[in-house]
C-alpha positions as CSV (number, residue, x, y, z in Angstrom):
1,M,-158.5,23.7,96.3
2,A,-157.0,20.6,96.1
3,L,-157.1,20.9,92.6
4,Q,-159.3,19.0,89.4
5,Q,-160.7,16.5,92.0
6,F,-164.1,17.1,92.7
7,G,-164.3,20.2,94.2
8,D,-163.3,23.5,94.8
9,R,-160.0,23.4,93.3
10,D,-158.1,24.1,90.6
11,S,-155.0,25.3,90.5
12,S,-152.7,22.4,89.9
13,N,-151.1,24.4,86.8
14,P,-151.9,27.8,87.3
15,A,-149.2,29.6,86.1
16,N,-147.8,27.4,83.3
17,V,-146.1,24.8,85.2
18,Q,-142.6,23.9,84.1
19,E,-141.7,20.0,84.1
20,P,-140.3,18.5,87.3
21,L,-136.7,17.6,87.6
22,A,-136.5,13.9,87.3
23,L,-135.5,12.6,90.5
24,P,-134.4,8.7,91.7
25,P,-137.4,7.6,94.0
26,F,-136.6,7.2,97.3
27,Q,-134.6,4.2,98.9
28,G,-135.3,1.7,101.6
29,D,-138.2,1.7,103.9
30,F,-137.7,4.5,106.3
31,V,-138.0,7.9,104.5
32,D,-135.7,10.5,105.9
33,A,-138.0,14.1,106.6
34,N,-134.8,15.7,105.9
35,A,-134.5,13.8,102.3
36,V,-138.0,14.4,101.8
37,L,-137.5,18.4,102.1
38,A,-134.5,18.2,100.1
39,R,-136.3,16.7,97.0
40,L,-139.3,19.3,97.6
41,R,-136.9,22.0,97.3
42,S,-134.7,20.8,94.4
43,M,-138.4,20.8,92.8
44,A,-139.1,24.6,93.5
45,N,-140.7,27.0,91.1
46,P,-140.4,30.6,91.6
47,I,-142.7,31.1,88.7
48,N,-144.8,29.0,90.0
49,V,-145.1,30.6,93.2
50,E,-146.2,34.0,91.0
51,G,-149.4,32.3,89.3
52,M,-150.4,30.8,92.8
53,A,-149.7,34.7,94.2
54,R,-153.0,35.6,91.5
55,F,-154.8,32.9,92.9
56,G,-155.2,33.8,96.4
57,I,-152.6,30.8,97.9
58,K,-150.6,32.4,100.3
59,T,-146.7,32.1,99.3
60,T,-144.6,32.3,102.7
61,N,-142.1,29.6,102.8
62,T,-143.9,28.3,99.6
63,L,-142.0,26.4,96.9
64,G,-144.4,26.7,93.5
65,I,-144.8,22.5,92.9
66,S,-148.0,21.7,91.6
67,L,-150.2,19.8,93.2
68,W,-149.9,16.9,90.6
69,D,-146.2,16.5,91.0
70,L,-146.5,16.3,95.1
71,R,-149.1,13.4,94.9
72,K,-145.6,11.7,92.3
73,V,-143.4,12.6,95.5
74,A,-146.3,11.1,98.0
75,K,-146.3,7.7,95.4
76,D,-142.9,7.0,96.2
77,I,-143.3,7.7,100.2
78,G,-146.2,5.9,100.7
79,T,-148.0,6.0,103.7
80,D,-146.4,7.1,107.0
81,H,-147.4,9.0,110.1
82,E,-144.5,9.9,111.9
83,L,-142.7,12.0,108.5
84,A,-146.2,13.5,108.2
85,I,-146.1,14.7,111.6
86,A,-142.5,16.3,110.9
87,L,-143.1,17.5,107.6
88,W,-146.2,19.5,109.0
89,K,-144.0,21.0,111.6
90,S,-141.3,21.9,108.7
91,G,-144.0,24.5,108.0
92,I,-143.1,24.7,104.4
93,H,-146.1,25.0,102.2
94,E,-146.3,22.0,99.9
95,A,-144.6,19.8,103.1
96,R,-147.8,20.8,104.6
97,M,-149.9,19.3,101.4
98,L,-147.6,16.1,100.9
99,A,-148.1,15.2,104.7
100,A,-152.1,14.9,103.8
101,F,-151.1,12.5,101.3
102,V,-148.9,10.3,103.4
103,D,-150.4,10.6,106.8
104,D,-152.4,7.3,107.8
105,P,-156.0,8.8,109.1
106,G,-155.7,5.4,111.3
107,Q,-153.6,7.1,113.3
108,V,-154.7,10.8,113.1
109,T,-156.0,12.2,116.3
110,E,-158.3,14.9,117.4
111,E,-155.8,16.6,119.0
112,Q,-153.6,16.7,115.7
113,M,-156.6,17.9,113.8
114,D,-156.8,20.5,116.1
115,A,-153.6,21.7,116.2
116,W,-153.1,21.7,112.1
117,V,-156.4,23.7,111.2
118,L,-155.3,26.3,113.7
119,D,-151.9,26.3,111.0
120,F,-154.5,26.6,107.7
121,E,-152.8,30.4,106.2
122,S,-154.2,29.1,102.7
123,W,-157.6,27.8,101.6
124,D,-155.2,25.0,99.3
125,V,-153.7,23.8,102.1
126,C,-157.2,24.0,104.0
127,D,-159.1,22.1,101.5
128,T,-156.7,19.7,100.8
129,V,-155.9,18.3,104.4
130,T,-159.9,18.1,104.7
131,T,-160.7,16.7,101.7
132,D,-157.7,13.8,101.4
133,L,-157.0,13.6,104.9
134,F,-159.4,14.6,107.3
135,Y,-162.4,13.6,105.9
136,R,-161.3,9.9,106.3
137,T,-161.0,10.0,110.3
138,T,-163.8,8.1,112.2
139,F,-164.4,11.8,114.2
140,A,-164.8,13.6,110.9
141,R,-168.7,14.4,111.0
142,R,-168.7,15.4,114.2
143,K,-165.1,18.1,113.7
144,A,-167.2,19.1,110.8
145,L,-169.9,20.4,112.9
146,Q,-167.6,21.7,115.5
147,W,-165.8,23.8,113.2
148,S,-168.7,25.3,111.0
149,R,-169.5,26.9,114.3
150,S,-165.5,28.6,115.2
151,Q,-164.9,32.4,114.3
152,P,-161.1,32.1,112.7
153,E,-161.8,32.0,109.1
154,F,-159.8,29.2,107.9
155,V,-161.1,27.7,110.8
156,K,-164.9,27.7,109.8
157,R,-163.7,27.4,105.9
158,A,-162.4,23.8,107.0
159,G,-165.4,22.9,108.4
160,F,-167.6,23.4,105.4
161,A,-164.6,21.6,103.2
162,M,-164.6,18.6,104.8
163,M,-168.6,18.7,104.9
164,A,-168.5,18.8,100.8
165,G,-165.2,16.1,101.1
166,I,-167.5,13.8,103.0
167,A,-170.6,14.4,100.6
168,W,-168.2,13.6,97.7
169,H,-166.5,10.2,98.9
170,A,-168.9,8.8,101.8
171,K,-170.9,6.9,98.4
172,G,-172.4,4.7,101.0
173,A,-173.4,7.3,103.6
174,E,-177.0,7.6,105.1
175,D,-179.1,10.5,104.0
176,A,-179.4,11.3,107.4
177,T,-175.8,12.1,108.0
178,F,-176.1,14.9,105.9
179,L,-179.0,16.7,107.6
180,P,-176.8,18.4,110.2
181,F,-174.4,19.9,107.6
182,L,-177.9,21.5,106.1
183,D,-178.2,23.3,109.2
184,A,-174.9,24.0,109.5
185,I,-174.9,25.2,106.0
186,V,-178.1,27.9,106.6
187,R,-175.9,28.9,110.0
188,G,-173.0,29.6,108.0
189,A,-174.8,31.6,105.0
190,T,-174.5,34.7,107.1
191,D,-171.0,34.4,107.1
192,D,-170.0,36.9,104.3
193,R,-166.1,36.1,104.1
194,N,-164.9,35.1,101.3
195,Y,-163.4,32.0,102.1
196,V,-165.6,30.8,104.3
197,R,-169.1,31.9,101.4
198,K,-167.2,29.8,99.3
199,A,-166.8,26.7,101.0
200,V,-170.5,26.8,102.5
201,S,-171.3,26.8,98.5
202,W,-169.2,24.3,97.8
203,A,-171.0,21.6,100.8
204,L,-174.5,22.8,100.0
205,R,-173.9,22.0,96.3
206,N,-171.9,18.7,96.6
207,I,-175.1,17.3,99.0
208,G,-177.3,18.2,96.6
209,K,-175.3,16.2,93.9
210,R,-176.0,12.7,96.3
211,N,-179.2,12.4,94.9
212,L,-182.9,13.2,94.2
213,A,-184.2,13.6,97.8
214,L,-181.2,15.1,99.4
215,N,-180.8,17.8,96.2
216,R,-184.4,18.9,96.8
217,R,-183.6,19.1,100.5
218,A,-180.5,21.6,99.0
219,V,-183.0,23.4,97.2
220,A,-185.2,24.3,100.0
221,T,-182.0,25.6,101.9
222,A,-180.3,27.4,98.8
223,P,-182.4,30.7,99.4
224,S,-181.4,30.9,103.1
225,A,-178.0,30.3,102.0
226,P,-176.2,32.7,99.6
227,A,-173.8,30.9,97.0
228,S,-170.9,32.9,96.5
229,C,-171.1,32.7,92.4
230,A,-175.1,32.7,92.5
231,K,-177.3,36.0,91.6
232,K,-180.0,36.1,94.1
233,T,-182.9,38.3,93.9
234,S,-184.0,41.9,94.7
235,A,-185.4,40.2,98.5
236,G,-182.0,38.0,99.2
237,E,-183.3,34.7,97.5
238,F,-181.6,32.5,94.7
239,S,-182.1,33.5,91.0
240,P,-184.9,30.8,89.7
241,S,-182.0,30.0,87.3
242,V,-179.9,28.9,90.6
243,R,-182.5,26.9,91.5
244,M,-182.9,25.0,88.8
245,R,-178.8,24.3,88.4
246,F,-179.8,22.1,91.5
247,A,-182.7,20.4,90.1
248,I,-181.2,19.5,87.2
249,S,-178.1,18.2,88.8
250,A,-180.0,15.9,90.4
251,V,-180.5,13.8,86.9
252,S,-177.1,14.7,85.2
253,P,-174.1,12.4,85.4
254,R,-172.3,12.9,88.3
255,R,-169.2,15.4,88.6
256,P,-167.4,17.6,91.0
257,C,-169.0,20.9,92.4
258,R,-166.8,24.0,91.6
259,P,-167.0,26.5,94.1
260,C,-166.8,29.1,91.9
């Protein structure tokens, strides 16, 4: 849940987030990781941590900073690949999300992606990193398909979350780009783990909202791909109302799909 942006996510303010401290901007061209971590710790809000737990967000090494406020910090910092690496190594929940905002996708390597994805322990970090950073790399589509075949729950979720992000952001992509994703969605539909099946649903719906042709493909795929919030018939297929929702979405104003 990267929260109120285009998809699954809306935990930006799950527990009546308090206003953060008014902090001065970072000084100079070089921003030290220790200075960033000190700022994040000064913004910690234990009340928010309790609210995050209710949304299934892992609270170990978590400060309780809203995504909205993390984006403000990222704006102060700008783009800094080396800083992103250092923030990720800290292991702090919000520092890792901030790393996704300040990293340079042009400097992200496949080795970095494979290392970071193994560190995913919470759906919000998974979704933020994949849909704010990883989807912008040149190998995003290949990694999405690769991870969609993985066994670890958050690695597999990352594959489908990245498909959802690509489907939403890559406005100029050809329809053929998404056909392998639909095949992966059919395969992933047999995984009944909560965080995987919700990402499968998210990817399917974002693809179906791109245009009428892909909407028809998504509707055709839907009977084989159970969505997390869809009611199915006794035969295991989507109900007519769910199939209609796909059809209506093609002619409705384009807006984010939420995986429930």
